[in-house]
C-alpha positions in Angstrom: 168.5 -74.1 34.0 167.1 -71.8 31.3 169.4 -72.0 28.8 170.2 -75.2 29.6 166.7 -76.5 28.7 167.4 -74.5 25.3 170.6 -76.1 24.1 169.2 -79.3 25.1 166.7 -78.9 22.4 169.2 -77.7 20.1 171.4 -80.6 20.5 168.9 -82.9 20.1 167.6 -81.0 17.0 170.8 -80.6 15.1 172.3 -84.2 15.6 168.7 -86.3 15.8 169.0 -89.8 17.6 170.6 -91.6 14.8 168.7 -95.0 14.0 167.0 -94.8 17.2 165.1 -91.4 16.3 160.9 -91.5 16.6 160.1 -92.1 13.3 156.8 -90.1 13.5 155.5 -90.0 9.7 155.7 -86.4 8.4 151.6 -86.0 8.1 151.7 -85.9 11.8 153.5 -82.8 12.0 155.1 -80.5 13.1 158.0 -79.9 10.6 160.8 -78.6 12.9 162.7 -75.7 12.3 166.4 -74.7 13.4 168.1 -71.2 12.5 170.6 -69.7 14.0 171.5 -66.0 14.5 174.4 -66.1 16.4 176.8 -68.0 14.4 176.5 -65.9 11.2 179.4 -65.6 8.7 179.3 -63.5 5.4 176.1 -62.9 6.6 174.6 -66.3 6.0 172.3 -68.0 8.7 172.4 -71.5 9.1 169.0 -73.5 8.8 168.0 -76.9 9.8 164.6 -78.5 8.5 163.8 -81.8 10.5 160.6 -83.3 9.4 158.7 -86.2 10.2 159.4 -89.5 8.0 158.4 -90.0 4.7 156.5 -92.9 3.4 157.4 -92.3 -0.1 161.2 -93.1 -2.2 161.1 -89.4 -4.1 160.3 -86.1 -2.2 161.1 -82.3 -3.7 161.9 -79.7 -0.8 161.0 -75.9 -2.4 161.8 -72.7 -1.3 159.2 -70.0 -2.8 159.2 -68.8 -6.4 156.6 -66.1 -5.4 154.5 -65.4 -2.3 151.1 -63.3 -1.6 151.4 -59.2 -2.1 154.6 -59.5 -4.2 153.1 -60.3 -7.5 156.6 -60.7 -8.7 158.7 -64.2 -9.4 161.7 -63.4 -7.0 163.0 -67.2 -6.8 164.1 -67.1 -2.9 165.9 -70.1 -4.0 168.7 -68.1 -5.4 169.7 -67.1 -2.2 170.3 -70.6 -0.8 173.9 -72.3 -0.7 175.4 -75.9 0.5 171.8 -77.5 1.0 172.5 -81.2 2.3 169.9 -83.9 2.8 171.2 -86.3 6.0 170.0 -89.7 6.7 169.2 -91.0 10.0 172.8 -92.4 10.2 174.0 -88.7 9.3 175.3 -89.2 6.2 174.6 -87.2 3.3 172.1 -88.4 0.6 172.2 -87.7 -3.0 170.5 -84.2 -3.7 169.3 -83.5 -7.3 168.7 -79.8 -8.4 165.7 -79.1 -10.4 165.4 -75.4 -10.6 166.6 -72.6 -8.9 163.8 -73.1 -6.3 163.2 -77.1 -5.6 165.9 -79.9 -4.7 164.9 -83.6 -5.1 165.5 -86.2 -2.9 166.0 -89.8 -3.6 165.6 -92.3 -1.2 163.0 -89.9 1.1 162.3 -92.5 3.3 165.8 -92.4 4.6 165.3 -88.5 4.9 166.4 -87.3 8.5 167.1 -83.5 7.9 168.3 -80.9 5.1 170.3 -78.1 6.1 171.3 -75.3 3.9 173.0 -71.5 4.4 170.6 -68.6 3.5 172.1 -65.2 2.1 170.2 -62.3 2.4 168.9 -59.6 0.1 169.4 -56.5 1.3 172.9 -56.9 0.0 172.4 -57.5 -3.3 170.0 -54.9 -4.3 172.7 -52.6 -5.8 173.9 -55.2 -8.1 170.9 -56.8 -9.4 168.8 -55.7 -12.4 165.5 -57.3 -10.4 166.2 -57.0 -6.9 163.5 -58.7 -4.5 161.4 -55.5 -3.1 162.9 -54.9 0.4 159.8 -55.1 2.4 159.5 -58.6 0.7 163.3 -59.2 1.0 165.7 -60.1 4.0 168.5 -58.8 6.3 171.3 -60.4 8.2 173.5 -57.8 10.2 175.2 -59.8 12.7 174.0 -58.7 16.3 172.4 -56.1 15.1 169.1 -57.0 12.8 167.4 -59.9 11.5 165.0 -58.8 8.9 163.4 -62.1 8.6 160.6 -62.6 5.9 160.6 -66.2 6.3 159.6 -67.1 2.7 163.5 -66.4 2.3 164.8 -68.9 5.2 162.4 -71.7 5.3 160.6 -73.9 2.7 158.4 -77.0 2.5 157.8 -80.4 1.2 155.6 -81.2 -1.8 152.5 -82.0 -0.6 152.8 -80.8 3.2 152.1 -77.0 3.2 149.1 -77.9 5.3 150.8 -79.9 8.4 152.0 -77.2 11.5 155.6 -76.0 11.7 157.5 -75.4 15.0 160.3 -73.1 14.4 163.5 -72.9 16.7 166.0 -69.7 16.6 169.0 -69.5 18.4 169.3 -65.2 18.7 172.0 -63.0 19.9 172.0 -61.6 23.4 170.1 -58.0 23.3 168.3 -58.5 20.6 164.0 -59.1 20.6 161.1 -60.4 18.0 158.5 -58.2 16.7 156.1 -60.8 15.1 152.7 -61.8 14.7 153.3 -65.2 14.7 152.6 -67.6 17.8 155.3 -67.2 20.2 155.3 -70.7 22.1 155.7 -70.0 26.5 157.8 -72.6 27.7 157.9 -73.2 31.4 160.8 -70.4 31.8 161.9 -67.9 29.6 164.6 -68.7 27.3 167.6 -66.5 27.5 168.9 -67.3 23.9 166.0 -68.5 22.3 162.8 -68.3 20.8 160.3 -71.0 20.2 157.2 -70.4 17.5 154.5 -72.5 16.2 152.4 -72.3 12.6 149.7 -74.3 12.0 150.8 -74.3 8.4 153.0 -73.3 6.1 151.3 -69.8 5.1 151.8 -69.3 8.8 155.0 -69.2 8.3 155.7 -67.3 5.4 152.7 -65.0 6.7 154.3 -63.7 9.4 157.5 -62.0 9.5 159.9 -61.9 12.3 161.9 -58.4 13.1 164.9 -59.1 15.5 166.3 -55.7 17.0 167.8 -54.2 19.8 164.2 -53.1 21.6 162.2 -50.3 20.7 158.5 -50.8 20.6 155.6 -49.4 21.2 152.2 -50.3 21.5 148.7 -49.0 21.8 145.0 -50.2 21.5 143.3 -49.9 18.1 139.6 -50.9 19.2 139.9 -54.3 20.4 143.2 -54.7 18.1 146.5 -54.4 20.1 149.0 -52.6 17.7 152.9 -52.9 18.1 155.1 -50.6 16.1 158.8 -51.9 16.1 161.8 -49.7 14.7 165.3 -50.0 13.7 166.8 -47.0 13.1 170.8 -47.5 12.4 172.2 -44.0 13.5 169.4 -44.1 16.1 167.7 -40.5 14.4 164.4 -42.0 15.4 162.6 -44.0 18.0 159.4 -45.7 17.6 158.0 -42.9 20.3 158.8 -40.4 17.9 155.8 -42.3 15.4 153.8 -43.6 17.8 151.0 -40.9 18.3 150.7 -40.5 14.5 149.9 -44.1 14.1 147.9 -44.6 17.3 145.8 -41.7 15.5 145.1 -42.5 12.2 144.9 -46.4 12.9 142.0 -45.5 15.1 140.6 -43.5 12.5 141.1 -46.3 10.1 139.2 -48.4 13.0 136.5 -46.0 13.5 136.0 -46.6 9.6 135.8 -49.8 9.5 133.4 -50.1 12.5 132.6 -54.1 13.4 134.9 -55.3 11.0 137.5 -57.1 13.4 139.7 -59.6 11.9 142.7 -59.8 14.0 143.2 -59.0 17.7 147.1 -57.8 17.3 148.7 -56.2 14.4 152.4 -55.6 14.3 154.5 -53.1 12.1 158.0 -53.7 11.5 160.0 -50.5 10.5 163.6 -50.8 9.0 164.9 -47.5 8.3 167.7 -47.7 5.8 170.7 -45.9 5.2 170.8 -46.2 1.8 174.3 -47.2 1.6 175.2 -49.7 -1.4 174.7 -52.5 0.6 171.6 -51.7 2.1 167.9 -51.7 1.3 166.8 -49.5 -1.8 163.0 -50.4 -2.2 161.1 -48.4 -0.4 157.3 -49.4 0.3 155.6 -52.0 2.5 154.7 -55.7 1.9 151.0 -56.6 3.9 150.5 -59.7 5.7 147.7 -60.7 7.4 148.3 -59.3 11.0 151.7 -57.7 10.3 153.2 -55.1 7.7 156.9 -54.3 6.8 157.9 -51.3 6.3 160.9 -50.1 4.4 161.9 -46.6 4.5 164.9 -43.9 4.2 166.6 -43.1 7.7 167.9 -39.6 6.3 164.5 -38.5 5.9 163.0 -35.5 8.2 160.3 -36.3 10.6 157.5 -35.0 9.1 157.6 -36.5 5.3 158.8 -39.7 7.5 155.3 -39.7 9.2 153.2 -38.9 6.2 155.0 -41.7 4.4 153.9 -43.9 7.8 150.3 -42.8 6.9 150.3 -43.2 3.4 151.8 -46.8 3.5 150.7 -48.2 6.6 147.1 -46.7 6.2 147.0 -49.2 2.9 148.5 -52.4 4.3 146.3 -52.0 7.9 143.2 -51.9 5.5 144.5 -55.4 3.8 142.5 -57.0 7.6 139.6 -56.5 5.3 140.9 -58.1 2.1 142.5 -60.8 1.7 142.3 -61.4 5.5 138.5 -61.5 5.9 137.7 -61.7 2.0 140.0 -63.8 -0.1 139.7 -66.7 -3.0 140.9 -70.2 -3.0 143.9 -68.9 -4.9 145.2 -66.8 -1.8 143.9 -69.4 1.1 146.0 -72.1 -0.7 148.6 -70.5 -2.6 151.2 -72.3 -5.0 154.3 -70.9 -3.9 156.0 -72.0 -6.8 153.2 -72.5 -9.4 151.0 -69.9 -8.3 147.5 -69.8 -10.0 146.8 -66.0 -9.5 143.5 -64.5 -8.5 141.8 -62.3 -11.1 140.6 -60.1 -8.1 143.6 -57.5 -7.5 140.8 -55.0 -8.2 139.7 -55.7 -4.9 142.8 -57.1 -2.9 144.7 -54.1 -3.9 142.1 -51.1 -5.4 139.3 -51.7 -2.5 142.6 -51.1 -0.3 144.1 -48.3 -1.5 140.4 -46.4 -2.3 139.8 -47.0 1.6 143.2 -45.9 2.3 141.7 -42.4 1.2 138.4 -42.4 1.7 138.6 -42.9 5.6 140.9 -39.8 5.7 137.9 -37.6 4.5 135.4 -39.8 6.0 137.4 -39.2 9.6 138.0 -35.4 9.1 141.9 -36.4 8.7 141.6 -34.8 5.3 139.4 -32.5 3.8 136.9 -33.2 0.4 139.1 -30.8 -1.7 142.6 -33.1 -0.9 140.6 -36.2 -1.3 139.5 -35.2 -4.9 142.7 -34.1 -5.6 143.9 -37.6 -4.9 141.4 -39.1 -6.9 142.3 -36.8 -9.7 146.2 -37.9 -9.4 145.1 -41.4 -9.7 143.4 -40.8 -13.1 146.0 -39.2 -14.4 148.6 -42.0 -13.2 146.5 -44.4 -14.7 147.1 -42.8 -17.9 150.5 -44.6 -18.3 149.1 -47.9 -18.0 146.7 -49.7 -20.4 143.7 -48.5 -19.9 141.8 -50.6 -22.2 143.0 -54.0 -20.5 140.6 -56.0 -18.8 141.6 -55.7 -15.2 140.2 -59.6 -14.4 142.6 -61.3 -17.2 145.5 -58.9 -15.8 144.9 -60.1 -12.8 145.3 -63.7 -13.6 148.2 -63.1 -16.1 149.9 -60.8 -13.5 153.5 -62.7 -13.1 153.2 -62.7 -17.0 153.9 -60.0 -19.9 152.1 -57.5 -20.3 150.4 -57.8 -17.8 153.1 -57.5 -15.2 153.9 -53.8 -16.4 151.1 -52.4 -15.8 150.5 -54.4 -11.9 151.1 -50.6 -10.7 147.7 -49.8 -11.8 146.2 -51.4 -8.9 146.9 -48.6 -6.8 145.4 -46.0 -9.7 142.9 -47.7 -11.8 142.2 -50.5 -9.0 141.4 -47.4 -6.5 139.0 -45.9 -9.2 137.3 -48.7 -10.3 136.0 -48.8 -6.4 135.2 -44.9 -6.5 132.9 -45.4 -9.3 131.7 -48.7 -8.1 130.9 -46.7 -4.5 129.2 -44.0 -6.3 127.0 -46.6 -8.2 125.9 -48.2 -5.4 125.4 -45.3 -2.9 123.2 -43.8 -6.1 120.9 -46.9 -6.6 120.4 -47.5 -2.3 119.8 -43.8 -1.9 123.0 -43.2 -0.1 122.7 -46.5 2.3 125.2 -48.8 0.8 128.6 -48.6 -0.8 131.5 -50.7 -1.2 132.2 -50.7 2.8 128.9 -51.6 3.8 129.7 -54.6 0.3 133.1 -55.5 2.2 131.3 -56.0 5.4 128.8 -58.4 4.0 131.5 -60.6 2.2 133.5 -60.6 5.3 130.5 -61.9 7.3 129.7 -64.5 5.0 133.5 -65.6 4.1 136.3 -64.8 6.6 139.3 -65.8 7.2 138.7 -69.4 7.2 136.6 -69.5 4.3 137.9 -68.9 0.7 135.2 -68.3 -2.3 135.4 -69.4 -5.4 137.6 -67.3 -7.6 135.0 -67.3 -10.7 132.5 -66.5 -8.8 132.7 -63.6 -6.7 131.3 -61.1 -8.9 127.8 -63.0 -8.8 127.8 -62.9 -5.5 128.4 -59.2 -5.5 125.6 -59.1 -7.9 123.5 -60.8 -6.4 123.3 -59.0 -3.1 123.4 -55.1 -4.9 121.9 -54.0 -8.0 122.1 -55.4 -11.7 123.7 -52.5 -12.8 126.8 -53.7 -10.9 126.9 -56.6 -12.9 127.1 -54.2 -16.1 129.6 -52.4 -14.6 131.9 -55.3 -13.8 130.9 -56.5 -17.4 132.2 -53.3 -19.0 135.0 -51.9 -16.9 136.3 -54.9 -14.9 136.1 -57.9 -16.7 135.7 -55.9 -20.1 137.9 -53.8 -21.7 135.9 -49.9 -21.9 137.8 -47.4 -19.8 135.4 -45.7 -17.0 134.8 -42.2 -18.0 134.9 -40.9 -14.2 133.2 -37.5 -15.4 129.7 -39.8 -15.6 130.1 -41.1 -11.8 131.3 -38.0 -10.5 128.2 -36.0 -11.7 126.0 -38.6 -9.7 127.5 -36.7 -6.9 127.4 -33.1 -7.9 131.1 -32.7 -9.1 132.2 -31.9 -12.5 135.8 -32.9 -13.8 137.2 -30.3 -15.6 140.7 -29.4 -17.6 143.0 -26.4 -16.0 145.8 -25.1 -16.7 148.4 -25.1 -13.4 151.9 -23.9 -13.4 154.9 -26.6 -13.0 158.6 -26.7 -12.3 160.9 -27.4 -15.8 161.7 -30.6 -14.1 159.6 -31.6 -11.5 155.5 -31.3 -11.0 155.4 -31.0 -7.7 157.4 -33.6 -5.9 156.9 -35.7 -9.1 159.5 -36.0 -11.6 158.9 -35.6 -15.4 163.1 -37.5 -15.6 164.1 -40.3 -14.0 167.2 -43.0 -13.9 167.9 -45.7 -15.7 170.2 -48.0 -13.1 170.4 -50.5 -15.9 172.5 -48.1 -18.4 174.9 -46.6 -16.2 172.6 -44.1 -14.6 171.4 -42.5 -17.6 168.9 -39.9 -17.4 165.7 -40.5 -19.2 162.1 -38.4 -19.8 159.2 -40.3 -18.5 157.0 -42.2 -20.8 153.3 -42.1 -20.2 152.8 -39.1 -18.4 151.6 -35.7 -19.5 154.7 -33.4 -20.0 154.8 -29.9 -19.2 154.8 -26.9 -22.0 158.9 -26.9 -21.4 159.4 -30.4 -22.4 156.5 -30.0 -25.4 157.6 -26.5 -26.6 161.4 -28.2 -27.2 160.1 -31.0 -28.8 161.2 -33.1 -26.1 159.2 -36.9 -26.0 159.0 -39.6 -23.4 161.9 -42.0 -23.4 164.4 -39.7 -24.7 167.7 -39.7 -23.2 169.1 -36.5 -22.4 173.0 -36.9 -22.9 173.8 -32.9 -22.4 172.4 -29.5 -21.3 174.2 -26.7 -22.5 177.0 -29.0 -23.3 177.3 -30.5 -19.7 177.3 -34.1 -20.1 174.3 -35.5 -18.0 174.2 -38.4 -15.4 172.7 -38.6 -12.0 175.3 -36.2 -10.3 175.2 -33.9 -12.8 171.7 -33.2 -13.3 171.4 -32.4 -9.9 172.8 -28.8 -9.2 170.9 -28.3 -13.0 167.3 -29.1 -11.4 168.6 -26.5 -8.6 169.6 -24.0 -11.0 166.4 -24.3 -13.1 164.1 -22.8 -10.0 166.1 -19.3 -11.4 165.1 -19.6 -14.5 163.3 -16.6 -16.6 161.1 -17.2 -19.8 163.7 -16.1 -22.0 166.7 -18.4 -20.7 168.1 -20.4 -23.6 168.7 -24.1 -23.5 170.2 -26.8 -25.6 169.7 -30.8 -24.8 171.2 -33.1 -26.9 168.8 -36.3 -26.5 169.4 -39.9 -27.9 165.8 -41.2 -29.1 165.6 -44.9 -31.0 169.3 -45.0 -30.9 169.9 -41.9 -33.1 171.4 -38.4 -31.6 168.4 -35.3 -31.5 169.4 -31.8 -30.7 166.4 -29.2 -29.6 167.1 -25.7 -27.8 164.9 -22.4 -27.3 164.2 -20.7 -24.9 162.5 -22.5 -21.9 159.3 -20.3 -21.5 156.8 -20.4 -18.1 156.5 -24.0 -17.3 152.5 -25.0 -17.3 150.8 -28.3 -17.4 147.0 -29.3 -18.3 145.4 -31.3 -15.2 142.3 -32.4 -14.9 140.4 -30.6 -11.7 137.3 -32.2 -9.5 134.9 -29.9 -8.4 131.6 -29.2 -6.8 128.8 -28.2 -9.0 126.8 -25.5 -8.0 123.1 -25.4 -7.2 122.8 -29.2 -7.1 119.8 -30.4 -5.7 119.8 -31.2 -1.7 118.8 -34.6 -2.6 122.7 -35.0 -4.3 124.2 -32.6 -1.7 123.1 -35.5 0.7 124.0 -38.8 -1.6 128.0 -36.8 -1.7 127.5 -36.4 1.7 126.7 -40.2 2.5 129.7 -41.2 0.3 132.3 -39.1 1.8 130.9 -39.0 5.4 128.8 -42.3 6.2 
């Protein structure tokens, strides 16, 4: 009975009822979407989109160019093949492809449904120069797993993003869905399919679905039900292996947030990659309002996997504050194909990243020295970007050059902007208020369903804080004046000093001085925009130099690895000869390797500060 019921739905949906179909207009909704995960060939999924009746002659169907949180133009339409529109008699209709993401349909009043096939993105990451970031991508492995970031599968009709969607998915037996999307419970459970409802298109793309053989752990964090779902291709890891660390970390996050409670459930979808040529290579996460997709390599040891999950998920979970609770019209009514970007990446990503570090010292997961070191590292990393670039201007133009290449600075300087702002507000309020207080105030005023006007947010912040906050924004966020962090740290009884530390020859801890250019035959080059150690500086090596050979050995990705290993045994008098390519010219440098050191900044407490400053620092770090 359960199977029959689903097949009746599916068959009626697939074939319609010809001229006798009930012509409910599209504005009455819902748009029905059918996805077949069972009959998969060549890693392609068939999708059918069945809207209500149109009353206009022309309509455009679109697959997103970009989606919130990615800040890149990924053109998901490039993964669509064989799009066909059908009229109510089942005949193909005229379709014109306007661009990679847009199809125009003539005689739209006769349009019954659209069908097409979707290719996944993981298969081709190794083949293209600008691959879709894996957590924003899609995977189709028949009968094994399906990573359904739905912006890669489901499109929308121009002018109809705000109407409901019904998503019907036929799935292989033995696989279960992990998602925060609202699942419809019918009279009986459906063995071979799931039905989901969304109030508008945004809910479709904001709720990825992960189909795998069930491996889930569920726990409560305050009033939030958290589910961790994992796909481990070799079975090396289970969700239970990571539960304790995740539960402890997220409980600390909820304690830090206090009464901010924007969601009742949260899903963590963890995909572990084999790192083979046809598997995911972009490691990290993509936030959604009530879930996050995480992609990491399966081969890493459990302690490093746990730490990576802490670092990644702690950031993503704080997105329940912003942009879930606090966001602008540009986010709430996002234009997926001609996006108007908000000017507040300093908040969406910067505040989130700052909280992901601050909560750990606040809740005792790390000590103060570790927190200072993390902030110091961000100061060093931010030097690799344009420090004189207006953050609001960059944010509004983040999809364009030269701003796009500075995007990653939202996690570095963006967090530091929030640190300085936090210190300023703490100082002016005698420790009673900070950025967390500010976000709670904004969350109470706006919230999930009430976006703010983009160009009025800073005025709003100033109105509930202090005049000095306007000066701060005008100079350092809207303006292009770099922040003197030492001035703000001094308010907390801290100093920023340069010290010389030992480093490796090719690595500073786990951070390399060299990188690989996959678009140039895996050429090994010295990284630009970072402080090089005395080894490279002493030889005259510059950022951007391509290393062609070392002591006569041609350098590529394979040959550099043993040399890095050998470098741990080098002494100061070891001689080295490097052949470099610089601006198209061959440059040779040689000499003794010396003892590698690097000059770094250190944040340390000032001795003998007043009790008032100590109390202020305690309010900042401990609340």
